Structure formats: C-alpha cells, structure tokens
C-alpha positions as CSV (number, residue, x, y, z in Angstrom):
1,L,-19.7,0.4,50.7
2,K,-20.6,1.4,54.3
3,G,-23.9,3.0,53.2
4,L,-24.7,0.3,50.6
5,F,-24.4,-2.5,53.2
6,T,-26.4,-0.5,55.7
7,V,-29.3,-0.1,53.2
8,N,-29.3,-3.5,51.6
9,A,-28.7,-6.4,54.0
10,I,-29.5,-9.0,51.3
11,L,-26.6,-7.7,49.2
12,F,-24.3,-7.9,52.2
13,E,-25.3,-11.5,52.8
14,G,-24.8,-12.3,49.1
15,I,-21.2,-10.9,49.2
16,K,-20.5,-12.9,52.4
17,L,-21.7,-16.0,50.7
18,L,-19.6,-15.4,47.6
19,G,-16.6,-14.8,49.8
20,C,-17.2,-18.2,51.6
21,L,-17.5,-19.9,48.2
22,Y,-14.3,-18.4,46.9
23,I,-12.4,-19.5,50.0
24,A,-13.8,-23.0,49.6
25,Y,-12.8,-23.0,46.0
26,L,-9.2,-21.9,46.9
27,G,-9.0,-24.7,49.5
28,I,-10.2,-27.3,47.0
29,E,-7.7,-26.2,44.4
30,I,-4.9,-26.4,46.9
31,L,-5.9,-29.9,47.9
32,K,-6.1,-31.0,44.3
33,S,-2.7,-29.7,43.5
34,Y,-1.0,-31.4,46.5
35,R,1.3,-34.2,45.5
36,L,2.4,-37.0,47.8
37,E,5.5,-38.1,45.8
38,P,8.6,-36.0,46.3
39,V,9.6,-33.6,43.6
40,Q,13.2,-34.2,42.3
41,N,14.0,-31.3,40.0
42,L,13.2,-28.0,41.5
43,T,14.2,-24.9,39.7
44,T,13.9,-21.4,40.9
45,S,13.2,-18.4,38.7
46,N,12.9,-14.7,39.2
47,V,9.3,-13.5,39.3
48,Q,8.6,-10.1,37.8
49,G,5.8,-7.9,39.2
50,G,6.1,-9.1,42.8
51,F,5.7,-5.6,44.3
52,Q,2.6,-5.0,42.2
53,R,1.0,-8.3,43.1
54,G,1.8,-7.8,46.8
55,F,0.4,-4.2,46.7
56,L,-2.8,-5.3,45.0
57,T,-3.2,-8.2,47.5
58,G,-2.7,-5.9,50.5
59,I,-4.9,-3.1,49.2
60,S,-7.8,-5.5,48.5
61,N,-7.5,-7.2,51.9
62,P,-10.3,-6.0,54.1
63,K,-8.3,-6.7,57.3
64,D,-5.7,-4.2,56.2
65,I,-8.4,-1.5,55.6
66,I,-9.9,-2.2,59.0
67,F,-6.6,-2.1,60.7
68,F,-5.5,1.2,59.1
69,S,-8.9,2.9,59.6
70,S,-8.9,1.9,63.3
71,F,-5.3,2.5,64.1
72,F,-4.4,5.8,62.5
73,P,-7.3,8.0,63.6
74,Q,-5.9,7.7,67.1
75,F,-2.9,9.7,66.1
76,I,-4.0,11.7,63.0
77,G,-7.0,14.0,63.0
78,L,-7.9,14.1,59.3
79,H,-11.4,15.6,59.4
80,P,-14.1,16.2,62.0
81,D,-16.5,14.0,60.0
82,L,-15.9,10.3,60.6
83,N,-17.0,9.2,57.1
84,I,-14.6,11.6,55.4
85,S,-11.7,10.5,57.6
86,L,-12.4,6.8,56.9
87,S,-12.7,7.5,53.1
88,V,-9.3,9.2,53.2
89,L,-7.7,6.4,55.2
90,V,-9.1,3.7,52.9
C-alpha cells in the first residue's frame, strides 16, 4: 500500500473520501437507532465469535498497524531494510 499511495495520489484521496463517507454512514445509523423512551425488558445473551470479531477489528485498524510499526522497531531489529521490517510487523 505504501508504494501504491506514493504513486497514485488520486487513489489515496478516493480512499480517504470513502473512509469519511463510511464514518458518516455509521454515525447516521447510530443516530437513527437511538431511542428516547426507556427500554423495559433487557435480556442478555452469550455472543459467539467475540475473539474473532475483536481480532478482525484490531487487525484492520490502521492505528494499530501504525502503533506496532513505530513502537517495536525501537526494540527489535528485524531486517536492515525498512520496507521489509515494516512488512513483517504489519
């Protein structure tokens, strides 16, 4: 992705725009689902697949990738080439 965004700035702007639109969509959906009247009958249930959902959310979060790729190279020397090291960390 690093090379793709460096070469094609228009693609990078398009991905940024899609990300903004997705966040706006999520906000609108949250506002639409908000209810002012109190809910009387709340039931709890076990949710299966919580670890998988959490892992996929974490691994797809760009902030996690940026954190790990900036934090660990200070302590771990993976490879002399920076691009290979970042690929391994990602």
